C-alpha positions in Angstrom: 10.9 8.0 23.0 8.2 6.3 24.9 7.2 2.7 24.2 3.6 1.9 23.2 2.3 -1.0 25.2 -0.3 -3.4 23.8 -2.0 -6.6 24.6 -1.4 -8.8 21.6 -4.6 -10.7 21.9 -6.6 -7.5 21.7 -5.6 -6.8 18.1 -8.6 -7.4 15.9 -6.5 -7.9 12.8 -5.0 -11.1 14.2 -8.3 -12.8 13.7 -8.2 -16.1 11.8 -9.2 -16.5 8.2 -12.8 -15.7 7.5 -15.4 -18.3 8.5 -18.1 -18.2 5.8 -21.2 -16.4 6.9 -23.8 -13.9 5.8 -23.3 -10.2 6.4 -26.1 -7.7 6.6 -25.9 -4.2 4.9 -25.0 -2.3 8.1 -21.7 -1.3 9.5 -22.0 -3.3 12.6 -22.3 -6.5 10.6 -19.8 -5.5 7.9 -17.2 -4.5 10.4 -17.6 -7.9 12.2 -15.9 -9.7 9.3 -12.4 -10.9 10.2 -9.6 -9.8 8.0 -8.3 -12.6 5.9 -5.0 -13.7 7.3 -3.0 -13.5 4.1 -3.2 -9.7 4.2 -1.7 -9.3 7.7 1.0 -11.9 6.9 1.9 -10.3 3.6 3.0 -6.9 4.9 4.3 -5.5 1.6 2.4 -4.4 -1.4 3.0 -2.4 -4.6 0.8 0.4 -5.7 0.6 1.5 -9.4 -0.7 4.9 -10.4 -1.1 4.6 -14.2 -3.6 6.3 -16.4 -4.2 9.3 -18.7 -2.4 11.6 -16.2 0.7 9.6 -17.2 0.6 11.4 -20.6 1.2 15.0 -19.4 3.2 13.5 -16.5 3.4 16.9 -14.8 3.2 17.7 -11.1 0.8 15.0 -10.1 -2.1 12.6 -11.0 -4.7 15.3 -10.3 -3.7 17.1 -13.6 -7.2 17.4 -15.0 -8.7 18.8 -11.9 -5.7 21.1 -11.2 -5.9 22.5 -14.7 -9.7 23.0 -15.2 -11.1 22.6 -11.7 -8.7 24.7 -9.7 -7.5 26.8 -12.6 -3.9 26.2 -11.7 -1.6 28.7 -13.4 1.2 26.2 -13.6 -1.0 23.7 -15.4 -2.5 26.3 -17.6 1.0 27.5 -18.7 2.1 23.9 -19.2 -0.8 23.3 -21.6 -0.2 26.6 -23.5 3.5 25.8 -23.9 3.1 22.2 -25.1 -0.3 21.7 -26.7 -2.5 23.4 -29.3 -5.1 26.0 -28.3 -8.4 24.5 -27.2 -6.8 21.1 -26.4 -9.2 18.9 -24.4 -8.1 16.5 -21.7 -9.8 13.7 -23.6 -7.3 14.2 -26.4 -4.7 12.6 -24.1 -6.5 9.3 -24.7 -4.8 8.4 -28.1 -1.5 9.5 -26.6 -1.6 6.9 -23.9 0.1 4.3 -26.0 1.6 1.7 -23.6 3.7 0.3 -26.5 6.4 -1.0 -24.2 4.1 -2.4 -21.5 5.2 -5.9 -20.6 3.0 -7.2 -17.7 5.2 -10.3 -17.3 8.3 -8.1 -16.8 6.4 -6.0 -14.3 5.2 -9.0 -12.4 8.8 -10.4 -12.3 10.0 -7.1 -10.8 7.2 -7.1 -8.2 8.1 -10.7 -7.2 11.8 -9.7 -6.8 10.8 -6.7 -4.7 9.4 -9.0 -2.0 5.8 -7.8 -2.4 2.9 -10.1 -1.6 0.2 -8.0 -3.3 -0.1 -5.5 -6.1 -2.8 -2.8 -6.5 -3.4 -1.2 -9.9 -5.4 1.9 -10.5 -8.3 0.4 -12.4 -10.1 3.8 -12.6 -8.8 7.1 -11.2 -10.9 10.3 -10.6 -10.6 11.1 -14.3 -13.0 8.1 -15.0 -10.7 6.4 -17.6 -11.0 2.6 -17.1 -8.0 0.3 -17.5 -10.2 -2.5 -18.6 -12.9 -2.8 -21.4 -15.6 -1.6 -19.1 -19.2 -1.9 -20.3 -19.9 1.3 -18.4 -17.1 3.3 -19.9 -18.7 4.6 -23.0 -15.5 4.1 -25.0 -13.6 5.8 -22.2 -11.3 2.9 -21.5 -7.9 1.5 -22.5 -9.4 -1.1 -24.9 -11.3 1.5 -26.9 -8.8 4.4 -26.7 -5.0 4.6 -26.7 -3.4 1.2 -26.1 -6.4 -0.8 -27.4 -5.5 -3.4 -24.8 -6.9 -4.8 -21.6 -4.2 -3.3 -19.4 -5.7 -4.5 -16.2 -6.5 -8.0 -17.4 -3.0 -8.6 -18.7 -1.4 -7.6 -15.4 -3.9 -9.6 -13.4 -2.9 -12.8 -15.2 0.9 -12.0 -14.9 0.7 -11.1 -11.2 -1.4 -14.1 -10.2 1.0 -16.4 -12.2 3.8 -15.4 -9.7 1.6 -16.3 -6.7 1.2 -12.6 -5.7 -2.2 -11.4 -4.8 -3.8 -9.0 -7.3 -5.8 -5.9 -6.3 -7.4 -2.8 -7.7 -7.7 0.8 -6.8 -11.1 2.2 -7.7 -12.3 5.8 -7.5 -16.0 6.1 -6.7 -16.3 9.7 -8.0 -15.5 11.0 -11.5 -14.5 14.6 -12.1 -16.8 16.6 -14.3 -19.2 13.7 -14.7 -22.7 15.2 -15.3 -24.4 12.6 -13.1 -22.0 13.3 -10.2 -22.4 17.1 -10.6 -26.2 16.7 -10.6 -26.1 14.6 -7.4 -23.8 17.1 -5.8 -26.2 20.0 -6.7 -29.0 17.9 -5.2 -27.0 17.8 -1.9 -26.6 14.0 -2.4 -30.3 13.3 -2.1 -30.1 11.7 -5.5 -27.5 8.9 -6.4 -27.5 8.7 -10.1 -23.7 8.2 -10.5 -23.5 5.3 -8.0 -26.6 3.5 -9.3 -25.9 4.0 -13.0 -22.1 3.9 -13.2 -19.8 3.6 -10.1 -21.2 0.5 -8.4 -22.2 -1.5 -11.5 -18.7 -0.9 -13.0 -17.0 -1.9 -9.7 -19.0 -5.1 -9.6 -18.1 -5.8 -13.2 -14.4 -5.5 -12.6 -14.6 -7.6 -9.5 -16.6 -10.3 -11.1 -14.3 -10.4 -14.2 -10.9 -10.2 -12.6 -11.4 -11.4 -9.0 -9.1 -9.0 -7.2 -8.2 -9.8 -3.6 -7.8 -6.1 -2.6 -10.4 -3.4 -3.3 -8.7 0.0 -2.5 -11.6 2.5 -2.7 -11.1 6.2 -3.1 -12.9 9.4 -4.2 -15.4 9.1 -1.3 -14.6 12.2 0.6 -17.4 14.6 -0.6 -20.5 12.4 -0.1 -21.6 10.3 2.9 -21.5 6.5 2.7 -25.3 6.4 2.3 -24.9 8.1 -1.1 -22.6 5.4 -2.3 -24.7 2.6 -0.7 -21.4 1.3 0.6 -22.9 -1.2 3.1 -25.1 -2.6 0.4 -22.1 -3.1 -1.9 -19.9 -4.6 0.8 -22.6 -7.0 1.8 -22.7 -8.2 -1.8 -18.9 -8.3 -1.9 -18.7 -10.5 1.3 -21.7 -12.7 0.6 -22.0 -13.2 -3.1 -18.9 -12.0 -5.0 -16.3 -14.5 -6.4 -13.8 -13.2 -3.9 -16.0 -13.2 -0.8 -13.6 -15.3 1.3 -10.3 -13.7 0.3 -11.0 -10.0 -0.4 -9.8 -7.2 1.8 -11.0 -3.6 1.6 -9.9 -0.2 3.0 -11.9 2.5 4.8 -12.7 4.9 2.1 -16.5 4.3 1.6 -17.9 7.8 2.4 -17.0 11.1 3.9 -17.6 9.7 7.4 -15.8 6.3 7.2 -12.0 6.8 7.3 -10.6 5.3 10.4 -14.0 4.0 11.4 -15.2 1.3 8.9 -13.4 -1.1 6.7 -11.2 -4.2 6.7 -8.0 -2.1 7.1 -7.6 1.6 7.6 -5.7 4.1 5.4 -6.7 7.2 7.4 -4.8 9.4 4.9 -2.1 9.1 2.2 1.4 8.4 3.5 0.0 7.5 6.9 2.7 6.3 9.3 1.8 7.0 12.9 4.9 5.6 14.6 2.8 3.9 17.2 0.7 0.8 17.3 -2.9 1.2 16.0 -5.4 -1.3 17.4 -6.9 -2.1 14.0 -5.1 -3.3 10.9 -3.8 -0.3 8.9 -1.8 0.4 5.8 0.8 3.0 5.0 0.2 3.8 1.3 3.2 5.9 0.3 5.1 6.7 -2.8 8.8 6.4 -3.9 8.3 9.9 -5.2 7.9 12.2 -2.2 5.9 14.7 -4.1 3.5 12.7 -6.3 1.9 9.3 -7.1 2.3 9.4 -10.8 5.3 9.6 -13.2 6.6 13.2 -13.4 9.0 14.3 -16.1 10.1 17.2 -14.0 11.2 15.0 -11.1 14.8 15.0 -9.9 16.8 12.4 -7.9 16.2 14.1 -4.6 12.5 13.7 -5.0 12.8 10.0 -4.6 13.3 8.1 -1.3 16.7 6.7 -0.8 16.9 2.9 -0.1 17.7 3.7 3.5 14.6 5.9 3.8 12.5 3.2 2.1 13.7 0.4 4.4 13.2 2.7 7.4 9.6 3.3 6.5 9.1 -0.4 5.9 10.5 -1.3 9.3 8.6 1.4 11.3 5.3 0.5 9.5 5.4 -3.2 10.2 6.6 -2.8 13.7 3.5 -0.7 14.4 1.1 -3.3 13.0 0.8 -1.9 9.5 1.3 -3.0 5.9 3.3 -0.9 3.5 2.0 -0.1 0.0 4.9 1.2 -2.1 3.7 3.3 -5.0 5.3 3.6 -8.5 4.3 5.7 -11.5 4.8 4.1 -14.9 5.2 6.2 -18.1 2.6 6.6 -20.8 4.6 4.1 -22.8 4.2 1.4 -20.1 7.7 1.4 -18.7 8.6 1.7 -15.0 11.2 4.4 -14.4 14.7 3.0 -13.8 15.0 4.7 -10.4 11.8 3.0 -9.2 13.0 -0.4 -10.5 16.2 0.1 -8.6 14.4 1.0 -5.3 12.1 -2.0 -5.6 15.0 -4.4 -6.2 16.8 -2.9 -3.3 13.8 -3.4 -1.1 13.7 -7.0 -2.3 17.4 -7.4 -1.6 16.9 -6.3 2.0 13.8 -8.5 2.4 15.6 -11.5 1.0 17.9 -11.3 4.1 15.6 -9.8 6.7 12.1 -11.0 5.6 11.9 -13.3 8.6 11.5 -10.2 10.7 8.8 -8.8 8.5 6.5 -11.4 7.0 3.9 -13.1 9.2 5.2 -11.3 12.3 3.2 -9.5 15.0 3.8 -6.4 17.1 5.8 -6.9 20.2 5.2 -5.2 23.6 7.4 -2.4 22.5 7.4 -1.0 18.9 10.5 1.1 19.2 13.3 0.8 21.7 13.1 2.5 25.1 16.6 3.9 24.8 18.2 3.6 21.4 16.7 5.5 18.5 16.4 3.7 15.1 15.5 0.3 16.7 12.1 -1.2 15.9 10.7 -4.5 17.1 8.5 -7.4 15.8 8.1 -10.9 17.0 7.0 -14.2 15.6 3.4 -15.3 16.3 4.2 -17.6 19.3 6.4 -14.9 20.8 9.5 -17.1 21.0 11.6 -14.9 18.8 12.0 -11.2 19.0 13.4 -9.2 16.0 15.3 -6.0 16.8 15.8 -4.1 13.5 18.2 -1.2 13.6 18.7 1.4 10.9 21.9 2.6 12.6 25.2 0.8 13.0 26.9 2.1 16.1 30.5 3.3 15.7 31.7 1.2 18.6 30.1 -2.0 17.3 27.8 -2.4 20.3 24.0 -1.9 20.3 22.0 -1.2 23.5 18.6 -2.8 23.5 16.8 -1.0 26.3 13.5 -2.8 25.9 15.0 -6.3 26.3 15.7 -7.5 29.8 18.6 -10.0 30.6 15.9 -12.4 31.9 14.3 -12.5 28.5 17.4 -13.0 26.3 18.5 -16.4 25.3 20.9 -16.8 22.3 21.2 -13.9 19.8 22.0 -14.0 16.1 22.0 -11.5 13.2 20.2 -12.3 10.0 22.6 -12.3 7.1 25.7 -13.0 9.2 27.4 -16.3 10.0 25.3 -18.6 12.3 27.3 -18.2 15.5 25.7 -16.5 18.5 26.3 -12.9 19.2 27.9 -11.9 22.5 25.8 -9.8 24.9 25.9 -8.5 28.5 23.5 -6.9 30.9 23.3 -3.1 30.6 23.0 -0.5 33.3 20.5 0.4 34.5 18.5 -1.9 32.2 18.5 -3.7 28.9 21.2 -5.7 27.2 24.3 -4.5 25.2 24.9 -6.6 22.1 28.3 -6.9 20.4 27.7 -6.8 16.7 29.7 -8.8 14.2 32.1 -7.0 11.8 30.1 -5.1 9.3 32.0 -6.6 6.4 30.8 -10.1 7.4 27.1 -9.0 7.1 25.2 -9.3 3.8 22.5 -6.9 4.9 22.4 -3.2 3.9 20.5 -0.1 5.2 19.2 -1.9 8.3 20.2 -5.0 10.3 18.1 -7.5 12.3 19.1 -9.1 15.6 17.2 -12.2 16.5 16.6 -12.6 20.2 15.5 -16.1 21.2 13.2 -15.3 24.1 13.4 -17.2 27.4 10.1 -15.6 28.5 7.5 -13.6 26.7 
């Protein structure tokens, strides 16, 4: 396992909070905007995939496309076995009831999970809006199904907890005639962006003031089709969230990993090495899907150990983690997902000092011992060594830490006395861990190394 070396000052995502200025509609200017500091400091977010696909709740959130676009045999059989002949996808609308939806309860859970931002699917590829959109033609949650502003209710509840609120927004819409026509014209026309996608996106931003815009559905058409730089110039110069908003990199078929405030690259992206641009690991508690699935079994879900392990590795390598859940059509969060979020919050309640507002260290993972990941505080006076393995002999070798660097050592969640350590051969230090039964942490443990030199 080789360390990944980095010069901390070279990381663009450590720029200070945005200084107000005007941005031109070109990528050079758009990409020059510093990332608001709250996002890098926050580290942990919650993703919510909730929409009409939550009604069939089968296989994944691409149900409509899989059924009618890809002609999936599994989806076709599911529909034949459970719904009347000739059933149309739009008929799922009245079945999306959300009768048990309690946004205050959701927000309380998110706060207890340790999350600092929440991203709700405001409109997925199916085009159904979770707010009373003026551009939805009655294809939204206020007009059909719940008859409620699902997005607006959650925005208020989340912001009341002090957590940042954000939206996922799909630029494309399956089977939309304007999009189909633009595609047939080889993207030389842009009827959908001009008449629907961008106006509706500006509407939801102006009305609900989200601090995260998580764009998606961009992969078929170039960014020029969506006029992405024109929209982002408006967002950064004129919108009500121009100073606080962050965006991802999904603004055209040619933009992932190239343009945007933070990079997603791909779903469940976790490189295991430091990336010299702020990035995010958008992943799901369900290993197979982003939405609620009625056919899911326990083994489909991450264990708390697996979740904490992903969290540690992600933050150590400079990323944020966006943990996805899939509520039911009734508006409830599955119990297993609630448990995992609370377990994450329990771990962060003890070890959050090693996660929030930290920066990558010289080494991300240890040079000798597997399962050890590093972060440090911003002035590089404290090093956090997080281990997902408790050695049988009660001693932990930290190969990346030299004896000349190590001052006193403590373990988060244990009594305040210093840990004993000794120089290791040929390099590193060997730390004597406290008895496990004296430690409140679970799944992973954090050793704080007070550095003598950085």
